[in-house]
N, C-alpha and C positions, 0 to 999 in steps of 0.2 A: 943680234939682230931677231935672231929667233926668239930669243926670251919676249921681246916686245910685241911680236906676233902672237905669241902665246896670251901675254896678258892681254893684249886686244880682243883676241878671241874670248877670253875667260871674262872680261868685262862686258862686252857684247851677249856672251850667254849670259851673265847675271841681270843685265839691262833687258835682254828678252824674258826672262823668268819673272823679273818684276813687272815688265808691261804685260805678260799672260796673267800674272796674279791680279793686277789692278782690272784687267778687261774682265777677268772673270767673276770679280766682286763687282763691277758695273752691270755685267750681263744676269748676276743674282737680284742686285737691285732692280733693274728692269723687270726681271721676272715676277717678283714679287709687286712691283707696281703694275704689272699686266693683269696678275691674277686678282688683286684689289679693283681693279678697272671692269675686269671682265665679272666680280660678285656684284659690284654695283651697278653694273648693266643688268644683270639677271634679276635684282631687287627692283630696278625699274620697270623692268618688263612685266614682273607680276603686278606694278601698283598699275602698269598702264593698263594690264587687263582688267583689274578692278575698276578703274576709271571707265574703261570701254562700257564694261557691263552696266555699270551705274548710269551712264549716258544713254545706253540702248532703253534701260528702265524708264529713264526719265522722258526720253523722246516718246516711247510707247504711252506714257500717263499724259503726254503733252497732246499727242495725237486724240487720245481719247477725250481729251477736256475740251479739244478745239470741235470734234464731233458733237460733244453735247451740247456746248454752246451753241453750234450752228443748228441743231435741232429746236433747242429752246428758242433762237433767235425766229424760226419759220413758224412756231405755235406763237410766238408774240408778234409775228406779222399778220396771222390769222385773225389773231382776237383784235389787233388794231383795225382792220377791215372789217371786222362785223361791228364794232364799235363806231365806224364811219359810217356803215349802213343803218344803224339806229339813230344815228344824228341825221341823217337825210332824211329818214321816215319820220322823227320828231317834227322837222322843218316842213315836212309836207303835211303833216297834222296840221300844226299852225296855221299854215296856209289855208288850209280846208277850213279850220275852225274860223278863222277872218273873214273867208270869202261868205260862209253862211252868215256869220254876224252883220256882214255889209248887206247882204240880201234881206235880211229879216229888218236890219233897220231901214234899209230903202222901202219896203214893202208897208212896214207902220208909217212911215212918212206919206205915202201915197195913200193910205186908205185911213188917216188918221180921223175924219169926219165920220167915216162908216163905222169905226171902232167905237168912237164915242157915241153915236146913236145906239149901237148896238148894247152898250153898257146901260145907257139910261133905259132901254126896253128891258133890259135884264133887271134892272132895279125896279121898274115898276111892275114887272110881271112876279116878282119874289115879293113885293110889298102886297099886291093883289090874294096873292096865295097864303100870305100868313093874315092877311085880312079876313078871307072867307075860312081860313082853318079856325082862327079864334070865334067865328060866329055861328060857325057848324054845332049845333046841339050836341050832337053824338061825341065830342070830344071833351065835354064838360063834365 
């Protein structure tokens, strides 16, 4: 019976040794895997730093572009306001010309007869002056 006990102890010792060997192999594989994961994470961290710096640069450029667009928009608003003022001035000028034209037309209509008489008198005076000038002996 003692022999069986020794044999059982030897079998248990061998089983324990095999278990320890397999456990050591599993731990070594886990260590390699964890080292690979750590290396991957370091690489990922470096890539993220690059992405972060590029994103920051892109954000700065976007902010500058937005400021530039805002400045140009303000200048364009000023230009549009100026053009609007010019349009209003032209409209007022056209209105003034129309008003003057209407006044001239109404005065001409009211003084139609007087104007015709003045034209006739002017023509008569011009004809008399030409006739006198042609009869004057100094002009010959």
